[in-house]
C-alpha positions in Angstrom: 15.6 -159.5 -33.1 14.2 -161.3 -36.1 17.0 -163.9 -35.6 15.2 -165.0 -32.4 11.6 -164.8 -33.5 11.4 -161.2 -32.4 12.4 -162.2 -28.9 14.9 -160.0 -27.2 18.2 -161.7 -26.3 17.3 -161.4 -22.6 13.9 -163.1 -23.3 15.6 -165.9 -25.3 18.2 -166.6 -22.5 15.5 -166.5 -19.8 13.0 -168.7 -21.6 14.8 -171.0 -24.0 18.6 -171.2 -23.6 19.4 -174.7 -22.2 15.7 -175.1 -21.4 13.6 -175.9 -24.5 13.8 -175.9 -28.3 12.7 -173.0 -30.4 11.7 -173.0 -34.1 12.3 -169.7 -35.9 10.8 -169.2 -39.3 12.9 -166.8 -41.5 15.4 -166.0 -38.8 17.6 -164.7 -41.6 15.3 -163.9 -44.6 16.5 -164.9 -48.0 19.5 -166.7 -46.5 21.0 -168.9 -49.2 24.2 -169.9 -47.5 27.8 -168.7 -47.5 29.2 -171.2 -50.0 27.9 -173.7 -52.6 28.4 -177.5 -52.5 31.5 -177.4 -54.7 33.1 -174.8 -52.5 32.3 -176.9 -49.4 33.8 -180.0 -51.1 36.9 -178.0 -52.0 37.3 -176.9 -48.4 37.0 -180.5 -47.3 40.0 -181.3 -49.5 42.3 -178.9 -47.7 44.8 -180.0 -45.1 43.9 -179.2 -41.4 40.2 -178.7 -42.2 38.2 -181.2 -40.1 35.8 -183.0 -42.5 33.9 -186.2 -42.5 31.8 -188.1 -45.0 29.1 -190.3 -43.3 27.4 -193.0 -45.3 24.5 -195.3 -44.6 24.2 -198.6 -46.5 21.1 -200.3 -45.4 21.6 -200.6 -41.6 25.4 -200.1 -41.7 27.1 -196.7 -41.1 30.6 -195.7 -42.2 32.7 -192.6 -41.5 35.6 -191.4 -43.6 37.8 -188.5 -42.5 39.4 -185.9 -44.7 41.3 -184.4 -46.3 39.5 -185.7 -49.4 40.1 -185.5 -53.1 37.9 -185.5 -56.3 38.1 -189.3 -56.5 36.5 -189.6 -53.0 33.5 -187.6 -54.2 33.2 -189.3 -57.5 32.7 -192.6 -55.8 29.8 -191.5 -53.7 26.3 -192.8 -54.6 23.3 -190.5 -55.4 22.0 -190.5 -51.8 22.5 -191.8 -48.3 25.6 -189.8 -47.5 26.5 -186.5 -45.8 29.5 -184.2 -45.9 30.3 -182.4 -42.7 32.9 -179.7 -42.5 33.8 -178.0 -39.2 35.6 -174.8 -38.3 34.3 -173.1 -41.4 34.5 -169.8 -39.6 38.3 -170.3 -39.6 38.3 -169.9 -43.4 35.5 -167.7 -44.5 35.2 -164.0 -43.3 31.5 -164.2 -44.1 31.2 -167.0 -41.5 32.7 -164.8 -38.9 30.1 -162.2 -39.8 27.4 -164.8 -39.4 28.6 -165.8 -36.0 28.6 -162.2 -34.9 24.8 -162.3 -35.1 25.0 -164.7 -32.1 27.1 -162.5 -29.9 24.3 -162.5 -27.3 25.9 -165.7 -26.3 29.4 -165.1 -24.8 32.3 -165.8 -27.1 33.7 -168.1 -24.4 30.9 -170.5 -25.1 31.2 -170.5 -28.9 32.7 -173.6 -30.5 32.5 -173.3 -34.3 30.4 -173.2 -37.4 29.9 -176.6 -39.1 28.4 -176.8 -42.5 26.8 -180.0 -43.9 25.8 -181.0 -47.4 23.4 -183.9 -48.2 21.5 -185.1 -51.2 17.7 -185.8 -50.9 16.8 -188.5 -48.3 20.2 -188.4 -46.5 21.0 -187.7 -42.9 23.4 -188.9 -40.1 20.7 -190.6 -38.0 19.0 -189.8 -34.7 21.3 -188.6 -32.0 21.8 -186.3 -29.1 24.4 -183.6 -28.6 26.0 -182.5 -25.3 26.0 -178.8 -26.4 23.6 -176.1 -27.5 23.2 -175.7 -31.3 21.4 -173.4 -33.7 20.6 -175.2 -37.0 20.3 -172.6 -39.7 19.0 -173.8 -43.1 20.9 -172.7 -46.1 20.1 -174.0 -49.6 17.4 -176.7 -50.0 15.1 -178.1 -47.3 15.7 -180.4 -44.3 13.1 -182.2 -42.2 13.8 -182.2 -38.5 12.3 -184.5 -35.9 13.0 -184.0 -32.2 12.2 -185.8 -29.0 12.8 -185.3 -25.3 13.0 -189.1 -24.8 14.9 -190.8 -22.0 15.8 -193.9 -24.0 19.4 -193.1 -25.2 20.5 -196.6 -26.1 22.8 -196.6 -29.1 23.1 -198.7 -32.2 25.7 -201.3 -31.4 28.9 -201.3 -33.5 28.1 -198.0 -35.3 31.0 -195.5 -35.6 28.5 -192.8 -34.6 26.4 -192.4 -31.5 23.1 -193.2 -33.3 20.0 -193.8 -31.2 18.6 -197.2 -31.4 14.9 -196.2 -30.7 13.8 -192.7 -31.7 10.3 -191.5 -31.0 9.2 -188.4 -32.8 7.5 -185.8 -30.6 7.7 -182.7 -33.0 8.5 -182.4 -36.6 9.2 -179.5 -39.0 10.6 -178.9 -42.5 13.0 -176.0 -42.6 13.6 -173.9 -45.7 16.3 -171.4 -46.5 16.6 -168.9 -43.7 14.6 -171.0 -41.1 16.4 -171.9 -37.9 16.0 -174.4 -35.1 17.5 -174.0 -31.6 18.2 -177.1 -29.6 19.5 -177.2 -26.0 21.7 -180.1 -24.9 20.4 -183.7 -24.8 17.4 -183.1 -27.0 17.2 -186.1 -29.4 17.0 -185.0 -33.0 17.1 -186.4 -36.5 17.6 -184.4 -39.7 16.9 -185.7 -43.2 17.4 -183.8 -46.4 14.1 -183.0 -48.1 15.7 -181.8 -51.3 18.9 -182.2 -53.3 21.8 -179.9 -52.4 20.6 -179.4 -48.8 23.0 -177.4 -46.8 22.7 -176.7 -43.1 24.8 -174.3 -41.0 25.3 -175.5 -37.4 26.4 -172.9 -34.8 27.6 -175.0 -31.9 28.5 -173.9 -28.4 31.1 -175.8 -26.3 30.3 -177.4 -23.0 33.3 -179.0 -21.4 32.7 -182.0 -19.2 33.6 -181.8 -15.5 36.3 -184.4 -15.9 38.0 -182.5 -18.7 37.9 -179.2 -16.7 39.3 -180.9 -13.6 42.1 -182.6 -15.6 43.1 -179.3 -17.3 42.8 -177.2 -14.1 45.1 -179.7 -12.3 47.6 -179.3 -15.1 47.3 -175.5 -14.7 47.9 -175.8 -10.9 51.0 -177.8 -11.5 52.5 -174.9 -13.4 51.1 -171.9 -11.6 50.7 -172.4 -7.8 53.2 -172.5 -5.0 52.8 -174.8 -2.0 53.2 -172.3 0.7 52.6 -174.7 3.6 55.3 -177.3 2.8 59.1 -177.0 2.9 60.5 -174.4 0.6 62.1 -176.9 -1.7 58.8 -178.8 -1.9 60.4 -182.1 -0.9 58.8 -184.9 1.1 60.5 -185.0 4.5 60.4 -187.7 7.2 62.9 -186.9 10.0 60.6 -188.9 12.3 60.9 -192.1 10.2 60.5 -195.1 12.4 61.6 -198.7 11.8 59.0 -200.7 9.8 58.3 -204.4 10.1 57.6 -204.6 6.3 60.0 -202.5 4.1 57.5 -202.8 1.2 54.6 -201.3 3.1 53.5 -197.7 2.4 52.9 -196.7 6.0 50.1 -194.6 7.4 52.5 -191.8 8.4 53.6 -191.4 4.7 50.0 -191.3 3.6 49.2 -188.6 6.2 52.2 -186.5 5.2 51.4 -186.6 1.5 47.8 -185.9 2.3 48.8 -182.7 4.1 51.0 -181.7 1.3 48.1 -182.0 -1.2 45.7 -180.2 1.1 48.1 -177.2 1.2 47.2 -176.6 -2.5 44.8 -173.6 -2.5 43.4 -171.4 -5.3 40.9 -168.6 -5.6 38.7 -167.1 -8.3 41.6 -165.2 -9.8 43.4 -168.5 -10.5 40.2 -170.0 -12.0 39.7 -166.9 -14.2 43.3 -167.1 -15.3 42.9 -170.8 -16.1 39.7 -170.2 -18.1 41.3 -167.5 -20.1 44.1 -169.8 -21.2 42.0 -172.9 -21.6 39.1 -171.4 -23.5 41.4 -169.6 -26.0 43.8 -172.5 -26.6 43.6 -173.3 -30.3 42.4 -176.8 -31.3 45.1 -179.3 -32.4 44.2 -178.9 -36.1 44.6 -175.1 -36.0 47.8 -173.8 -37.7 48.7 -170.1 -37.9 50.8 -168.6 -40.7 53.3 -166.0 -39.4 53.1 -162.6 -41.1 56.0 -161.4 -43.2 58.4 -159.7 -40.8 58.2 -155.9 -40.5 59.6 -153.4 -38.1 57.6 -152.1 -35.2 57.7 -148.7 -36.7 56.1 -150.0 -39.9 53.5 -151.9 -37.8 52.7 -148.6 -36.0 52.3 -146.8 -39.3 49.9 -149.5 -40.6 47.9 -149.5 -37.4 47.3 -145.8 -37.8 46.0 -146.2 -41.3 44.3 -149.6 -41.5 41.7 -151.6 -39.5 43.3 -154.4 -37.4 41.4 -157.7 -37.4 41.6 -160.8 -35.3 42.7 -163.6 -37.6 39.8 -165.9 -38.4 41.3 -168.7 -36.3 42.1 -166.5 -33.3 40.1 -166.3 -30.0 40.6 -163.3 -27.7 38.9 -163.3 -24.3 39.3 -161.2 -21.2 38.5 -161.3 -17.5 38.9 -158.7 -14.8 42.5 -159.8 -14.5 43.8 -160.0 -18.0 43.5 -160.6 -21.7 44.1 -164.0 -23.4 44.9 -164.6 -27.0 45.1 -168.1 -28.3 46.1 -169.6 -25.0 48.6 -166.8 -24.1 48.2 -164.0 -21.6 48.7 -160.5 -23.1 50.3 -157.6 -21.4 47.9 -154.7 -22.0 48.8 -151.2 -20.9 46.0 -149.6 -18.8 45.5 -146.8 -21.3 44.3 -149.1 -24.1 42.3 -151.7 -22.1 39.0 -150.4 -23.6 40.5 -150.6 -27.1 41.6 -154.2 -26.7 38.2 -155.1 -25.2 36.7 -153.7 -28.4 39.0 -155.9 -30.4 37.9 -158.9 -28.4 34.1 -158.1 -28.7 34.0 -157.0 -32.3 37.0 -158.8 -33.7 38.3 -155.6 -35.3 40.0 -152.4 -34.2 39.9 -149.1 -36.0 42.3 -146.7 -34.4 40.8 -143.6 -36.1 37.3 -144.3 -34.9 38.4 -145.2 -31.3 40.9 -142.3 -31.1 43.2 -144.5 -29.2 46.8 -143.6 -28.3 48.6 -145.1 -31.3 52.0 -145.4 -29.6 50.6 -147.0 -26.5 48.5 -149.4 -28.6 51.6 -150.6 -30.4 52.6 -152.6 -27.3 55.1 -155.4 -27.7 52.2 -158.0 -27.1 50.1 -156.7 -30.0 53.2 -156.4 -32.3 54.2 -160.0 -31.5 50.6 -161.2 -32.0 50.8 -159.7 -35.5 54.1 -161.4 -36.3 52.6 -164.7 -35.1 49.6 -164.4 -37.4 47.1 -163.9 -34.6 46.0 -160.5 -35.9 46.1 -159.0 -39.4 45.3 -155.9 -41.3 42.2 -155.6 -43.4 42.9 -155.6 -47.1 42.1 -152.5 -49.1 
């Protein structure tokens, strides 16, 4: 794959993924980007689009959050500022096509496509990320410096996690189509080397253990039964003895509650079910627009004639035990499992090409997903 410096995906995963950086010249030859600066600014003015403007004035940093308007951009100086817009793949079909090039990494790990714009000499300071990222250069040029340093002390009082002391170990200037892969915790510092510099950051999520634990415990609360306690799940103490101090939590109560908690058990099926829901749960800023209501018969007719697409904001994943769409478990008839896997992998479903059973495919789950705006038909 030219995208990986002619490495195979297996070679990249074995030698570079989460191990060491990789510079790729002309990963996408003649890549000029998916949108121009004005279009990116326009996207940053929309509601529910996560956007930031980061400015540096001497040694002071400021961050302003969108949505913005024309007046916000008119006030900006000629340099020393950067516009960052996240979740661009939720709004541009071309962005979804770009992300498809990175399908050698599981969809479950993908976070989003962030696009940045900066005039010459601008950047957001040296920092480290807790996730893997591919930095693809669009229009203009950007100078990147990286370091595997252990000194991660931050600038005090800054609204960003900017490294106090950065020591350059490697340095490159990326032009349109060049790409830099960075594993987590590699310090890096990008500065625009030309006006109208636009960088496309393909980021991959990496949840912290604390977050996973918290979310899984919430899942357990709703999904597991405590088989080894009383059927009503109530604390019981028929053996209660008289206490000297009524305000004391006695050892017997601690032991009983400890046994109740130890009775909680789970297996890999529960973990898989949790991950399916957790990894597809839309972010708080994601809003779906329901489709105009149609009958199931009309939906079936359209499905036979048109290509069905996952909505740009949708995430569909599957495990051995089920399919999950935007945090909800889908009921999928056995006859169409392979077709829905295709929809999850490729983000589209062409019934004619797959020769799937059209009436079975028009399950209640898929029809309801359409009405909710989770899937849509391709125009034309």
